[in-house]
VOFILUM-430555 format. One record per atom (N, C-alpha, C): residue number from 1; y, z, x; residue in one letter; atom name. Coordinates in Angstrom, 3 decimals, padded with zeros to 6 digits. Example, Ala and Ser with C-alpha at 12.3 -4.5 7.8 and 13.67 -1.06 7.14 Angstrom:
pt num:1	y:-005.690	z:007.800	x:013.190	residuo:A	atomo:N
pt num:1	y:-004.500	z:007.800	x:012.300	residuo:A	atomo:CA
pt num:1	y:-003.300	z:007.800	x:013.200	residuo:A	atomo:C
pt num:2	y:-002.250	z:007.080	x:012.850	residuo:S	atomo:N
pt num:2	y:-001.060	z:007.140	x:013.670	residuo:S	atomo:CA
pt num:2	y:000.030	z:007.870	x:012.900	residuo:S	atomo:C
***
This chain:
pt num:1	y:002.440	z:063.531	x:-045.277	residuo:M	atomo:N
pt num:1	y:001.558	z:062.976	x:-046.273	residuo:M	atomo:CA
pt num:1	y:001.343	z:061.492	x:-045.986	residuo:M	atomo:C
pt num:2	y:000.132	z:061.054	x:-045.968	residuo:V	atomo:N
pt num:2	y:-000.215	z:059.685	x:-045.603	residuo:V	atomo:CA
pt num:2	y:000.396	z:058.678	x:-046.573	residuo:V	atomo:C
pt num:3	y:000.344	z:058.942	x:-047.857	residuo:H	atomo:N
pt num:3	y:000.845	z:057.978	x:-048.834	residuo:H	atomo:CA
pt num:3	y:002.345	z:057.734	x:-048.670	residuo:H	atomo:C
pt num:4	y:003.102	z:058.762	x:-048.359	residuo:C	atomo:N
pt num:4	y:004.548	z:058.601	x:-048.185	residuo:C	atomo:CA
pt num:4	y:004.859	z:057.704	x:-047.007	residuo:C	atomo:C
pt num:5	y:004.144	z:057.869	x:-045.907	residuo:K	atomo:N
pt num:5	y:004.385	z:057.030	x:-044.735	residuo:K	atomo:CA
pt num:5	y:004.035	z:055.576	x:-045.029	residuo:K	atomo:C
pt num:6	y:002.952	z:055.356	x:-045.739	residuo:V	atomo:N
pt num:6	y:002.558	z:053.990	x:-046.081	residuo:V	atomo:CA
pt num:6	y:003.612	z:053.372	x:-046.992	residuo:V	atomo:C
pt num:7	y:004.070	z:054.095	x:-047.965	residuo:G	atomo:N
pt num:7	y:005.092	z:053.585	x:-048.882	residuo:G	atomo:CA
pt num:7	y:006.408	z:053.324	x:-048.185	residuo:G	atomo:C
pt num:8	y:006.796	z:054.183	x:-047.275	residuo:A	atomo:N
pt num:8	y:008.059	z:054.007	x:-046.556	residuo:A	atomo:CA
pt num:8	y:008.001	z:052.764	x:-045.680	residuo:A	atomo:C
pt num:9	y:006.901	z:052.533	x:-045.053	residuo:S	atomo:N
pt num:9	y:006.751	z:051.349	x:-044.221	residuo:S	atomo:CA
pt num:9	y:006.779	z:050.097	x:-045.084	residuo:S	atomo:C
pt num:10	y:006.029	z:050.130	x:-046.159	residuo:R	atomo:N
pt num:10	y:005.928	z:048.969	x:-047.047	residuo:R	atomo:CA
pt num:10	y:007.251	z:048.711	x:-047.760	residuo:R	atomo:C
pt num:11	y:007.862	z:049.762	x:-048.289	residuo:S	atomo:N
pt num:11	y:009.115	z:049.566	x:-049.028	residuo:S	atomo:CA
pt num:11	y:010.235	z:049.099	x:-048.094	residuo:S	atomo:C
pt num:12	y:010.265	z:049.606	x:-046.882	residuo:A	atomo:N
pt num:12	y:011.270	z:049.157	x:-045.918	residuo:A	atomo:CA
pt num:12	y:011.075	z:047.680	x:-045.603	residuo:A	atomo:C
pt num:13	y:009.849	z:047.258	x:-045.481	residuo:T	atomo:N
pt num:13	y:009.552	z:045.859	x:-045.187	residuo:T	atomo:CA
pt num:13	y:010.025	z:044.957	x:-046.322	residuo:T	atomo:C
pt num:14	y:009.819	z:045.384	x:-047.553	residuo:I	atomo:N
pt num:14	y:010.263	z:044.601	x:-048.718	residuo:I	atomo:CA
pt num:14	y:011.782	z:044.479	x:-048.719	residuo:I	atomo:C
pt num:15	y:012.471	z:045.582	x:-048.468	residuo:V	atomo:N
pt num:15	y:013.938	z:045.559	x:-048.439	residuo:V	atomo:CA
pt num:15	y:014.433	z:044.634	x:-047.329	residuo:V	atomo:C
pt num:16	y:013.831	z:044.728	x:-046.162	residuo:L	atomo:N
pt num:16	y:014.243	z:043.877	x:-045.044	residuo:L	atomo:CA
pt num:16	y:014.009	z:042.401	x:-045.358	residuo:L	atomo:C
pt num:17	y:012.870	z:042.067	x:-045.922	residuo:A	atomo:N
pt num:17	y:012.578	z:040.673	x:-046.282	residuo:A	atomo:CA
pt num:17	y:013.572	z:040.181	x:-047.343	residuo:A	atomo:C
pt num:18	y:013.904	z:041.033	x:-048.305	residuo:F	atomo:N
pt num:18	y:014.888	z:040.675	x:-049.327	residuo:F	atomo:CA
pt num:18	y:016.226	z:040.334	x:-048.679	residuo:F	atomo:C
pt num:19	y:016.691	z:041.188	x:-047.778	residuo:L	atomo:N
pt num:19	y:017.972	z:040.947	x:-047.115	residuo:L	atomo:CA
pt num:19	y:017.945	z:039.649	x:-046.308	residuo:L	atomo:C
pt num:20	y:016.822	z:039.384	x:-045.675	residuo:M	atomo:N
pt num:20	y:016.701	z:038.163	x:-044.889	residuo:M	atomo:CA
pt num:20	y:016.780	z:036.920	x:-045.775	residuo:M	atomo:C
pt num:21	y:016.096	z:036.951	x:-046.899	residuo:I	atomo:N
pt num:21	y:016.009	z:035.772	x:-047.760	residuo:I	atomo:CA
pt num:21	y:017.238	z:035.626	x:-048.664	residuo:I	atomo:C
pt num:22	y:017.644	z:036.700	x:-049.279	residuo:K	atomo:N
pt num:22	y:018.729	z:036.615	x:-050.262	residuo:K	atomo:CA
pt num:22	y:020.123	z:036.778	x:-049.672	residuo:K	atomo:C
pt num:23	y:020.229	z:037.452	x:-048.533	residuo:R	atomo:N
pt num:23	y:021.538	z:037.684	x:-047.919	residuo:R	atomo:CA
pt num:23	y:021.688	z:036.949	x:-046.589	residuo:R	atomo:C
pt num:24	y:020.708	z:036.078	x:-046.289	residuo:Y	atomo:N
pt num:24	y:020.757	z:035.229	x:-045.093	residuo:Y	atomo:CA
pt num:24	y:020.924	z:036.025	x:-043.807	residuo:Y	atomo:C
pt num:25	y:020.284	z:037.182	x:-043.716	residuo:M	atomo:N
pt num:25	y:020.362	z:038.021	x:-042.521	residuo:M	atomo:CA
pt num:25	y:019.163	z:037.756	x:-041.623	residuo:M	atomo:C
pt num:26	y:019.406	z:037.825	x:-040.317	residuo:T	atomo:N
pt num:26	y:018.272	z:037.788	x:-039.397	residuo:T	atomo:CA
pt num:26	y:017.556	z:039.130	x:-039.499	residuo:T	atomo:C
pt num:27	y:016.375	z:039.202	x:-038.940	residuo:V	atomo:N
pt num:27	y:015.633	z:040.468	x:-038.980	residuo:V	atomo:CA
pt num:27	y:016.413	z:041.565	x:-038.259	residuo:V	atomo:C
pt num:28	y:017.081	z:041.205	x:-037.167	residuo:Q	atomo:N
pt num:28	y:017.853	z:042.202	x:-036.420	residuo:Q	atomo:CA
pt num:28	y:019.025	z:042.725	x:-037.252	residuo:Q	atomo:C
pt num:29	y:019.734	z:041.835	x:-037.928	residuo:E	atomo:N
pt num:29	y:020.862	z:042.244	x:-038.770	residuo:E	atomo:CA
pt num:29	y:020.394	z:043.143	x:-039.913	residuo:E	atomo:C
pt num:30	y:019.289	z:042.756	x:-040.535	residuo:A	atomo:N
pt num:30	y:018.767	z:043.524	x:-041.658	residuo:A	atomo:CA
pt num:30	y:018.332	z:044.929	x:-041.218	residuo:A	atomo:C
pt num:31	y:017.650	z:045.010	x:-040.092	residuo:V	atomo:N
pt num:31	y:017.198	z:046.314	x:-039.587	residuo:V	atomo:CA
pt num:31	y:018.401	z:047.199	x:-039.261	residuo:V	atomo:C
pt num:32	y:019.401	z:046.626	x:-038.606	residuo:R	atomo:N
pt num:32	y:020.604	z:047.412	x:-038.284	residuo:R	atomo:CA
pt num:32	y:021.286	z:047.928	x:-039.551	residuo:R	atomo:C
pt num:33	y:021.394	z:047.082	x:-040.552	residuo:M	atomo:N
pt num:33	y:022.062	z:047.472	x:-041.787	residuo:M	atomo:CA
pt num:33	y:021.322	z:048.619	x:-042.485	residuo:M	atomo:C
pt num:34	y:020.012	z:048.489	x:-042.608	residuo:V	atomo:N
pt num:34	y:019.236	z:049.516	x:-043.304	residuo:V	atomo:CA
pt num:34	y:019.199	z:050.805	x:-042.489	residuo:V	atomo:C
pt num:35	y:019.021	z:050.698	x:-041.188	residuo:R	atomo:N
pt num:35	y:018.980	z:051.907	x:-040.350	residuo:R	atomo:CA
pt num:35	y:020.317	z:052.638	x:-040.305	residuo:R	atomo:C
pt num:36	y:021.409	z:051.947	x:-040.603	residuo:A	atomo:N
pt num:36	y:022.712	z:052.604	x:-040.664	residuo:A	atomo:CA
pt num:36	y:022.786	z:053.548	x:-041.874	residuo:A	atomo:C
pt num:37	y:021.938	z:053.282	x:-042.865	residuo:K	atomo:N
pt num:37	y:021.940	z:054.093	x:-044.083	residuo:K	atomo:CA
pt num:37	y:020.825	z:055.137	x:-044.116	residuo:K	atomo:C
pt num:38	y:019.669	z:054.790	x:-043.549	residuo:R	atomo:N
pt num:38	y:018.543	z:055.719	x:-043.531	residuo:R	atomo:CA
pt num:38	y:017.516	z:055.300	x:-042.493	residuo:R	atomo:C
pt num:39	y:016.707	z:056.244	x:-042.095	residuo:E	atomo:N
pt num:39	y:015.663	z:055.958	x:-041.104	residuo:E	atomo:CA
pt num:39	y:014.522	z:055.212	x:-041.791	residuo:E	atomo:C
pt num:40	y:014.072	z:054.157	x:-041.153	residuo:I	atomo:N
pt num:40	y:012.927	z:053.397	x:-041.657	residuo:I	atomo:CA
pt num:40	y:011.904	z:053.289	x:-040.540	residuo:I	atomo:C
pt num:41	y:010.665	z:053.054	x:-040.931	residuo:A	atomo:N
pt num:41	y:009.598	z:052.966	x:-039.941	residuo:A	atomo:CA
pt num:41	y:008.542	z:051.950	x:-040.355	residuo:A	atomo:C
pt num:42	y:008.928	z:050.657	x:-040.414	residuo:P	atomo:N
pt num:42	y:007.904	z:049.655	x:-040.728	residuo:P	atomo:CA
pt num:42	y:006.834	z:049.658	x:-039.634	residuo:P	atomo:C
pt num:43	y:005.584	z:049.555	x:-040.034	residuo:N	atomo:N
pt num:43	y:004.526	z:049.572	x:-039.025	residuo:N	atomo:CA
pt num:43	y:004.527	z:048.261	x:-038.233	residuo:N	atomo:C
pt num:44	y:003.785	z:048.250	x:-037.162	residuo:E	atomo:N
pt num:44	y:003.780	z:047.114	x:-036.238	residuo:E	atomo:CA
pt num:44	y:003.382	z:045.806	x:-036.920	residuo:E	atomo:C
pt num:45	y:002.407	z:045.872	x:-037.804	residuo:G	atomo:N
pt num:45	y:001.958	z:044.666	x:-038.513	residuo:G	atomo:CA
pt num:45	y:003.046	z:044.099	x:-039.409	residuo:G	atomo:C
pt num:46	y:003.743	z:044.975	x:-040.126	residuo:F	atomo:N
pt num:46	y:004.832	z:044.525	x:-040.992	residuo:F	atomo:CA
pt num:46	y:005.985	z:043.978	x:-040.154	residuo:F	atomo:C
pt num:47	y:006.288	z:044.615	x:-039.030	residuo:L	atomo:N
pt num:47	y:007.352	z:044.105	x:-038.161	residuo:L	atomo:CA
pt num:47	y:007.005	z:042.713	x:-037.637	residuo:L	atomo:C
pt num:48	y:005.758	z:042.495	x:-037.307	residuo:Q	atomo:N
pt num:48	y:005.338	z:041.161	x:-036.843	residuo:Q	atomo:CA
pt num:48	y:005.522	z:040.136	x:-037.954	residuo:Q	atomo:C
pt num:49	y:005.180	z:040.502	x:-039.183	residuo:Q	atomo:N
pt num:49	y:005.363	z:039.585	x:-040.303	residuo:Q	atomo:CA
pt num:49	y:006.839	z:039.276	x:-040.525	residuo:Q	atomo:C
pt num:50	y:007.704	z:040.281	x:-040.356	residuo:L	atomo:N
pt num:50	y:009.142	z:040.054	x:-040.489	residuo:L	atomo:CA
pt num:50	y:009.649	z:039.136	x:-039.381	residuo:L	atomo:C
pt num:51	y:009.142	z:039.305	x:-038.172	residuo:C	atomo:N
pt num:51	y:009.525	z:038.425	x:-037.062	residuo:C	atomo:CA
pt num:51	y:009.049	z:036.995	x:-037.330	residuo:C	atomo:C
pt num:52	y:007.851	z:036.856	x:-037.875	residuo:D	atomo:N
pt num:52	y:007.345	z:035.523	x:-038.232	residuo:D	atomo:CA
pt num:52	y:008.218	z:034.890	x:-039.311	residuo:D	atomo:C
pt num:53	y:008.622	z:035.679	x:-040.305	residuo:L	atomo:N
pt num:53	y:009.521	z:035.189	x:-041.350	residuo:L	atomo:CA
pt num:53	y:010.853	z:034.777	x:-040.738	residuo:L	atomo:C
pt num:54	y:011.372	z:035.588	x:-039.834	residuo:N	atomo:N
pt num:54	y:012.634	z:035.276	x:-039.164	residuo:N	atomo:CA
pt num:54	y:012.534	z:033.937	x:-038.439	residuo:N	atomo:C
pt num:55	y:011.455	z:033.733	x:-037.711	residuo:D	atomo:N
pt num:55	y:011.258	z:032.471	x:-036.995	residuo:D	atomo:CA
pt num:55	y:011.191	z:031.295	x:-037.966	residuo:D	atomo:C
pt num:56	y:010.454	z:031.471	x:-039.041	residuo:K	atomo:N
pt num:56	y:010.306	z:030.407	x:-040.031	residuo:K	atomo:CA
pt num:56	y:011.665	z:030.049	x:-040.640	residuo:K	atomo:C
pt num:57	y:012.444	z:031.059	x:-041.003	residuo:L	atomo:N
pt num:57	y:013.765	z:030.813	x:-041.586	residuo:L	atomo:CA
pt num:57	y:014.688	z:030.161	x:-040.559	residuo:L	atomo:C
pt num:58	y:014.656	z:030.655	x:-039.329	residuo:Y	atomo:N
pt num:58	y:015.517	z:030.126	x:-038.275	residuo:Y	atomo:CA
pt num:58	y:015.222	z:028.647	x:-038.000	residuo:Y	atomo:C
pt num:59	y:013.953	z:028.327	x:-037.792	residuo:Y	atomo:N
pt num:59	y:013.593	z:026.963	x:-037.421	residuo:Y	atomo:CA
pt num:59	y:013.719	z:025.979	x:-038.581	residuo:Y	atomo:C
pt num:60	y:013.784	z:026.480	x:-039.802	residuo:S	atomo:N
pt num:60	y:014.002	z:025.598	x:-040.948	residuo:S	atomo:CA
pt num:60	y:015.483	z:025.354	x:-041.203	residuo:S	atomo:C
pt num:61	y:016.348	z:026.055	x:-040.452	residuo:G	atomo:N
pt num:61	y:017.787	z:025.920	x:-040.639	residuo:G	atomo:CA
pt num:61	y:018.332	z:026.771	x:-041.779	residuo:G	atomo:C
pt num:62	y:017.528	z:027.686	x:-042.263	residuo:Y	atomo:N
pt num:62	y:017.916	z:028.514	x:-043.415	residuo:Y	atomo:CA
pt num:62	y:019.185	z:029.309	x:-043.149	residuo:Y	atomo:C
pt num:63	y:019.319	z:029.887	x:-041.977	residuo:F	atomo:N
pt num:63	y:020.484	z:030.719	x:-041.684	residuo:F	atomo:CA
pt num:63	y:021.758	z:029.886	x:-041.587	residuo:F	atomo:C
pt num:64	y:021.617	z:028.598	x:-041.306	residuo:D	atomo:N
pt num:64	y:022.780	z:027.705	x:-041.251	residuo:D	atomo:CA
pt num:64	y:023.353	z:027.438	x:-042.644	residuo:D	atomo:C
pt num:65	y:022.559	z:027.689	x:-043.678	residuo:K	atomo:N
pt num:65	y:022.991	z:027.457	x:-045.054	residuo:K	atomo:CA
pt num:65	y:023.720	z:028.650	x:-045.652	residuo:K	atomo:C
pt num:66	y:023.947	z:029.657	x:-044.846	residuo:K	atomo:N
pt num:66	y:024.571	z:030.897	x:-045.319	residuo:K	atomo:CA
pt num:66	y:025.892	z:030.588	x:-046.015	residuo:K	atomo:C
pt num:67	y:026.016	z:031.026	x:-047.273	residuo:P	atomo:N
pt num:67	y:027.277	z:030.763	x:-047.994	residuo:P	atomo:CA
pt num:67	y:028.436	z:031.523	x:-047.366	residuo:P	atomo:C
pt num:68	y:029.610	z:030.936	x:-047.396	residuo:T	atomo:N
pt num:68	y:030.785	z:031.599	x:-046.822	residuo:T	atomo:CA
pt num:68	y:031.639	z:032.243	x:-047.872	residuo:T	atomo:C
***
């Protein structure tokens, strides 16, 4: 069903972005964590946006602020 695939891609992207911003995870860490629990399939455009977010967070020093 087309709607399910669109929702799965979109919802996975939201979860990954949440983990990156709120849990200070890189895109790679977030993808590994979610894929360990269930299969996800963000589309190419959403993956590019997540990579852009990762770069923005990285170059701003955001990941260095990770609470211990």
